[in-house]
N, C-alpha and C positions, 0 to 999 in steps of 0.2 A: 357255645357263644359265637356269635357271628357279627362281623362288622361290615357294613356295606358302604363303600365309598365310591362316589361317581367321579370320573375324571373331569377336569375343568372344561367348561363350555367354550372358552375362548382363550386363545393365546395371543397376547398383545403384540408379539413379534410378527404375527400374520395379519394384523389389522390393516385394512387397505386405506386408512385415512389418518392423517395427523391432526386434522381439525377436530374431529369428533372421536374422543378416546375415553376409555375407562380411566378413573382416577388412580389406578394402580401403577406400579412401576413397569418399565418396558418388558422386563422378563416375567412379569406376573402371570400366573395362570391359576385361577381360583378353583376350588373344588369343595363340594359339600361333604363334610365328614359326618356320616350318620350311621346308625346301626342300633341294634338291640343287644343287650348283654344278659346272659343267664349265669348267675354265680353258682358254681357247683360246690358240693361239700368237699372240703379239703382235709377232712379228718383222717383219711387213709394215706395221706402223703407221707413219704419217707422223711424222717427228721434230718437225716444226713444230707438228703438232696436239698432240703430247704436251706441248710447251713451253707452248702456249696453255692447255691444260687445267691445267697446274701453276700458271700465273699466275692463272687464274680461281679455283683452289682457295685460293691464298694470299690473294687479295682477299676471298674469302668468309670465310676464317679471321680476317682483320683485322676484318671487319664483325662476326663473332660475338664476337670479343674485346671490341670496342667496346660491343656490346650487353650483354655480361656485366659489363663495367666499370660501365655505367650502373645495371644492376640491383644490383650490389654497393654502389654509392654510395647508392642508395635504401635498401637494407637497413641500411647503416651510419648513415644519417641517422635512420632510425626507431630504431635502437639508441641513438643519442645523445639523442634526444628522451625515450626511456624512462629513460635514465640521469639526465637532467636532472630529470625528474619525481621519480625516487626520491631524488635529492640534495635536491630542494626539500622533500620530505617529511621527510627526515632533518634538514634545517636548520631545521625549524619550531620556534620557541621553545616553543610549547605542548606539542609532542611531547617536546622535551628536558626540560621541567619534569616532565612525567609520568614520563619514564624515570628522571630523577634522584630523584624522590620514591619510586619503587618499588624503587630499587636499594638493596640492603643492603650494609653495610660488611663486608668480608671481613678477618678477622684471620689473619695467617700467622705461625706461630711462627718464632723466629729459627733454630731447628734446621733448618728447611726452606729457609732463605734464605741459604745459605753460598756461593752462586755469586759468584765474584770478577769484578770488572770489569777486563778487560784492554784496554789501549790498543792500537788497531790500528796496525801498523807497515807502511809502504809503501802501495801502491795497493790499494784495496778494489774487487774486481770484483763489482758488484751482480748481474750475470747468473749468477754461479756460486753454486750451492747444493750443499752436500755431500749426496750420495745415500747412502741406507742399503742400496743394492743392492750385492752383491758379485759380482765377475767373476773367473773363473779366469784364471790367468796365461798359459795356453797357448792363448789365443784368437788363433791366427794363421791367416790366409787361405791355403788351399791354392792352389798355382799352377793346379791342374786345375779349380778351382771357378769357374764362370761366374755372375755376378750381373747379370741384365739390367736395363735401365733401369726397366722396369715394377716390378720387385721393389724397387729402390732407392726409387722414388717412394712405393710403399706403406709401406715402412719409415719414410721421412721423414714421411709423413702420420700414421702411428701415433704417432711421437714428438711431432709438433706437436699432435695431438689430446690426448695425455696432458698436455702442458704447459698446454693451453688449458682442458680440462675438469676435470682432477683437481687441478692446482696453480694454476690461475687466472693463468698467466703468458702473457698474450695477446701481449705484445711479442716475447718469444722465439719463440713459436709462429709469428708472422708472419715473423720473420727467417728461420726454417728454410724455410717454404714459399716465400718470395720467392727465397731462394738456389737451391733446387733447381729452380725454374721458369726460371732463366736458361738461354738457349740454349747458351752456352759450356759451362756446367757439364754439361748433358745430353749434349752432344757428347763431352765428356771421358769421361763414364761409359760411353757407347756404345762409344767407341774402346777403353777398357780391357776392357769385356766381350768385344769382338770379338777383341782380342789374346789374352785368356785362353781363349776358345773355340777359336781356331786352335791354341794351344799344346796344349790338351787333345786335339784331333782328331789332332795329329801324334804324341802320345806315349802315348795310351791303347792297350791291347792289344786290347780288344774294343770297337769303336765302338758307341755307343748308337743304337738304331733310332728314337728319338724325341728331340725337342728342344723348346725353348720355342716354336718357330714351326711345330710340327706342325699346330696347329689354327687359327692365325691370327697376324697380325703387328700390332704396335702401335708408335706413336711419339707423343711429346708435343710439342705446339706451344703453348707458354705454358700457359694454363689448360685447353686443349682436348686431347683424346686422339683420335687417328685410328686406327681399328681396321679391319683388312682380314681378312675371313674367306674361307677356301677350304675347301669341304666336298666330301666324296665322296657317292656315292649312298647312300640308306638311312640317312643321318645327319640329326640335327636340331640346330637352333640351341639349342632348349630354353630359351626365355625368354618371359615375358609382360610386357606393358606396361600402364600405366594413365595416366590424366590427373590431374594436380595443378594445377588452374587452367589456365594456358596451356602448361604444361610437359608433355612426354611422358617418362615415367619408367619405368625397368625395375622391374616389380613383383616378379617372382620369377625365380630362376635354378634350373632343374630339373637334378637330378643325372643325369649321363650324356650331356648335350647338349654341343655344341661350346662354348657360352658357359661351361659349368662346367669342362670339361676345359682350355680355354685360359686360364682365369682372367683374361680380358681384360674381361669385362662383369660388372658387379656390381649387386646390388639398390640402387636409389636413383640409379643413373647416369641423367643426363638425355640423351635422344637429340636432337641438334640437326639432323643432316643424314644422308641416306642416298643415296649416289651422286649428290651435287649437288643433291638436292631438299630444301628446307627443311621440317622436320617440326614446327617450333614453332607452337603454336596450333592444331594439327590434332587431330581426334578419333582415337580408337584405330582405328575402322573405316577412316578415311582413311589412317592409317599402314599398315594392313594392305594396302590397295589399292596403295599406292606400292611396298611391298616385293614384292608379287605381280608387279608389272610390271617389276621389275628383272631384267636378264639379265647374266650375267658375274660378275665379282668384286664382292662386297658390301663397300662402304666406308662405315663409320659414323663420324660425328664426334660425340663425346659429351663431356659435362661430368662428370668423376668425382665421385662422392659422397664428399667428404672427411670427413663426419661418421661414416661407418661404419668401424669397426675391422675390417679384413679379416683373417679367420683364415687361416692357412696350411694350408688343408684338403688341398691336393694332397700335402703331406708327412705328414699324419696319417691313420691308418687310420680307416675308417668304422665307427662303433659301431652295430650293428644291435639293434633291439628286435623280437623275434619275437612276432607276434600271430596268434591264430586269430579269423577273422571270425565273428561270431554273427548276422549278418544279410546279406541279399542287397543288392548295390549296383550300380545301373546309372546312369552319368552322364546318359544320355539322358532319364531320368525325374526328374533332380534339378534343381529350379528354382534352387537356391542355389549350385551349383558355379561357381567363377570361370571355368573354361575346360573345356568338355566334352572337347575334343581331348586335353587333358593329364591328364584324370582316369582312374583305373584301375577297370575293371569287375571285380567279384569276386562270389563266391557264398558262402553260409554254409558254414563248414567250411574255407575256403581258408586257407592259411598265408601271412601277409603279413610281409615283412621291412621294417620301418620304418627309414629311414636319416636322416630329418630331421623333427624335431618342434618346430622353432623357431617356427612359426606356430601360434597357439593354436587355429585353426579348421581348417586344412588341412595334413595331413602328406604326406610323400613316401615312397613305398614301392614295393617289387617284390613280385610274386607268387612263391611258392616254385616253382622250376623256371625262372624267367626268368633270362637271362644279363645281369647288370648291365654287363658290358663292352661289350655290343652293343645295349643298349636303354635308353630313357629311363625314369627313375622316373615313377611316376604319382601324382596327387593323390588322397588319400582323406580323408574327413571325420574329424576328430579325435574322441576319446571325448566331450569336453565338447560339441562342436558337434552330434554325432549325438544325444546325449541331449536337447539342446534341441529338435532337429527332431522327435524322437519325442514329447516333451511337447506341443509346439505342434500337431502333427498330431492328437493325441488331444483336445486342447482344441477344435480345429476340428470334429472328429467329434461331440463333445458339443454344440457350438453348432448343428450341422446337425440333430441330433436334436431340439433344443429348437425350432428354426425350423420343423421339420415339424409340431410340435404347435400352432403359432400361424399360422393362415392368415388372409388378408384376407377381406373380405365375399364376394368371388366364389369363394372356395375356392382361391385361388392363393397359393403360397408366395412371400414377398418375398425375393429374393436379396440377400445381403450383398455390397456392393461391395468391390473390392480395397482401396479407401481405408479402409473401415471395418476391414478385417482388419489393415491396416498400423498402425492406431492402437491395437491391443491393447497394454495396458500391459506394459512390459518387466519389471515387478516379478514377473511370472509366471515369469521365468527367473532369479530371484535365486540359486537353487542348482540345479545340474544333477543333484545327488544327492538332491533332495527326494523324499519318498515319494509315490507315486501313490495316489490314493484307493482304487482297485480292487485294490491290492496287487500288480499285475503288475510284472515287471522291465523295466529299460531295458537291452536287450541291445545291446552294441556290440562290444567285443573282449575277448579273454582272453589274458593273457600266457602263452606256452608256451616249453618248452625241449625240446631234442632229447636223448633218452637211450636207452641200451641196457641191458636187464635182464640181470642175471647169470643163469647157467644154473640156479642153485638157487632162484630166485624166479620164480614163475609168476603172471601177472596173471589175475584172475578174468574170465570172459567172461559177459556178461549178455545174454540174449535177451529182447527185449520187443516187443510188438506187440498189436494188438487180439485179443480172445478169439476163438478159432476159426481163426486164421491159420496155426497149426502150430508154435508155439514149443515146446510140451511134446514134441511128436513129434520135432522136430529135436534137442532136448536129450537125449532118451532114446536116439536112434540114435547120437549122438556119444559118449555114455558107453559104450554097448555096443561101439562100434568099437575102443576101447582103454581098458579099465578100469584099467590101470596108469598111464595118462597123465591121465585125467579122473576127477573125483570130484564129489560133490554134498554140500552142507552138510546136516548132520543138523538137522531142524527141532525146535522146542520145541512142546509141547502140554500142555493141561490135562485132556485126556480120560483115562479110565482105560486102563491097559495091557491090550492084547488078548493072548489066548493065542499064544505063540510069538514075541512081540515082546520085544526086548532094549533096555534103557535105554542110550542113547548110541550105539546101532547103527541102530535104526529111528527112534526119537524120543528127545528129552530130555523125560522126564515130570516136570512140576513142578506145584505147587499153583497155584490161581488167584491167591492172594495174591502168591506169588513171581513169577508171570508179570506181574502188574500192576506190581509194584515194578520189575522189569527194563524193562518198557515205558516207565514214567515216567522211568527213568534213561537212556533213549535207547540201550539195548543191542540193540534190534531194528532191522533195516533195514526190514522190513515185517511187519505182523501183522494178524490179523483173526479174526472169530468165524464159526464154521461149526457148525450144529446144536448151539448152546449151548455149544460148546467153543472155546477159543482156540488159534490156531496162529500161529507166528512164526518168522522166520529171523534169527538173531542174528549180530552181527559176529564174535563168538568162534568160531562154527561155521564161518564162511567162512575165518577165519584158520587154523583147525585144518587145513583142506584144503591151504591154501597152505604151511603148515609141513611138510607131508608131501611137498612138491615136486610137487604135482599141480595141474592146472588146474581150478579150481572153476567149474562150470557152474551158472548161475542163470537163472531166469525171474522177472522182476519187473515190476510195474506201472510205467508211466512216471513217475507222481508220486512214486515212491520213489527215483528215480535221484539226486536232489540230495543226499539223506542219505548214499547210498553214496559219492558223489564226495568228500564231506567227510572220509572216513576215509583211512587210509594204505594201503588195499588196492589202489588204482590200477586200477580196473576198466576193461575194454574193452567198450563198449556197442554192440550190433548190433541195429538195428531191423529186424524182419521185416515187410516191407510186403506187403499182399495184392496179388495179380495182378488181372487183369480179372475181371468177373463170370463169364464163361463158363469161364475157366481155373480159377477158384475152385470152381465147381460140379463140374467134372471131377475136381479134386483130392479133393473130398469123396466123390465116388462111388468113387474108387479106394480110399479108406479104408473103404468100406462104409457110408457115410452117405448114404442115398438119401432122396428126398422133401423135401429142404430147400427152403423157399420163397424166392422172389426177395427178399422183404423182409428176410429174415435175412442173406442175402449182401450186400445193399445196406447193411445196418447195419454189417457188418464193414468194408466199403470206407469208409463215412462215418467210423467211429471211427478207422481208420488215418489218414485225411486230417487229422482233428483232432489226433491225437497228434503227427503230424509237424510240424504248424504250431506247436503249443505247446511241444513238447519236442525239436524237431529239433536245437537247439543243443547238446544233451547226447549226441547220437548220434555215435559214431566211424565207423560204417559203416551203410549202408542196403542191405539185400538184398531183392529181390522174390522171394517164394517161389512161383515158377511150377511147379517140379517138386522134390519132396523129395530125390530122388537128386542132382540138380544142386546144390541148396542145401546138401546135406551135404558135397559135394566142395568147394564154395566156402568153407564154414566151416573145413574142414581146411586149405585153402590160407591162409586168414586167420590161423589159429593158427600155421602155419609161419612166416609173415612176422613175427608178433609175437615169436617166439623168435629170429629171425636178423637182423632189420633194426631200425635205430633208429626210434623213434617220437616224434612230437610229443605232449607231455603238458602239463597245467597246471603252471606253474612251481612252485607251492607243493607239488607232490608230490615234487619232487626232494630237498629238504632232509630229512635224517633217514631216507631210505629206502635200502634195499640195492640201489642202482642206480648205473650209470656215466653221468655227464652227458657229453654230446658237445658240445663248444664249437665 
């Protein structure tokens, strides 16, 4: 049996910034606890050795209970001291006089004070409070339903927490906890669960392939919980740990791991022992080393976190938030990620299915195409956290530029220490949505939905790329390949009508004043002046092609894509990227363009790179135009997929459009 545990990827004590930080405590250092377990046959074990091991474990449990009792007594003593101080303040005569002086007399009309005083008859139970909750009359326990001890303990803790936190009934809360911690009570619950389980196994028609013990086994010993995990190959425990003073605490439980599926280990649980080795007072790195050296069955002794209200997530469906990534993310390059091994690497344009957003800084997600039933979810930076990182990195770039302008006497730049960087005021991060001075966007994620267009509605296809890459040639060839399927928007112009031109067929001829009014009203997707005449493509012209059940083909500049995406046209944007310099030259020569200088070709390559960097998050597909015939075939295949397969689109496009949302 082998347990592989990786040391934490980041120690927050060494983080060089206070403004951008992981949501963990200062001393936290997370680590992935993973490994595979092979359960050996214990039939040949010496019985005496087993008895000795059991006695040693009971002795350790008594010691742990004693230590926990001391710690609890210290906590209660501190609580009494705080209560005494508060009571002393409340009993202060000066404070009472101030309170009485500021209190106003309330007059209550007799109409509102008609409540009668009824003498109590018989014994008054002060522990009983009438609840405003209603219960159905048919809440009877099925004979086939098995409720294990762990579930009963969680339910009891929830009730106790409710009484303690919401109703301030500490005494009743303590009675409930003490009652269910009794060994006799727990044995009775286990015996009942066993009897019900045997009854279900003997009477059910189709036996279940899974049970509560599929991923682990748990038993309660007083205040302590003993968990035994048995894992197969290629599975993960899926938990991280952190230090809280001398305690080793579970920091996260990742979806898809054994800890999540077994529901035996929860966030906030304190790890006391692992296979007989005391974990208290150890660093996260030491805990990882201990777990790595363990072979055989992994037995953990933990103190359950009673303050956490455990949700019954195993019975409730997972709610997915579908996001399109607008940036590239590699955990190996991220200084702030709590655990590199648990983080999810993705690229711009990837669809991410977010399943847990409870942490304000780190979400849990799957990539589209990953199988949640056989893989762990990964950590990704939240929207707010990624915005903060972007802002902080831009501020560092500005500082580096300023430092470059101020050199010392010998011409050397003075480096800023990490201590200085960590002391940057957190006021800079007061709002993650603050406007950047240079007007650039903070690109994180875009909410998307899966939808399938109806046959009568065709999405416009936009070809964009640097001038000279072949967008116009590809559009023309695609239109000529099937004029009944494809169409072009009729542009507007202010130039005079030429002989043979028809208004509304070749151009929409308008006056300069009318053109400027429409441009100011935002009716054009793009427009410009050429030889003292204005030309523009309007939203209405594109919609007219769509209304004829044709695919409107457009060639637009990248800076105009944002305006088009804000309409209800739902465009599909294809970026035509230039090939290598030699391939681009050959392509030009095939089109009859000879004598083009290398500087011109390099300019096309440079513009293509800049466009992809700045507007790449707006592209639905990137095609490298190596050969016009191959690119044309690829375009036709893309159109076919758009018409027959569901596509991920921005969620705000779905409402009000003639489309079928795929849930």
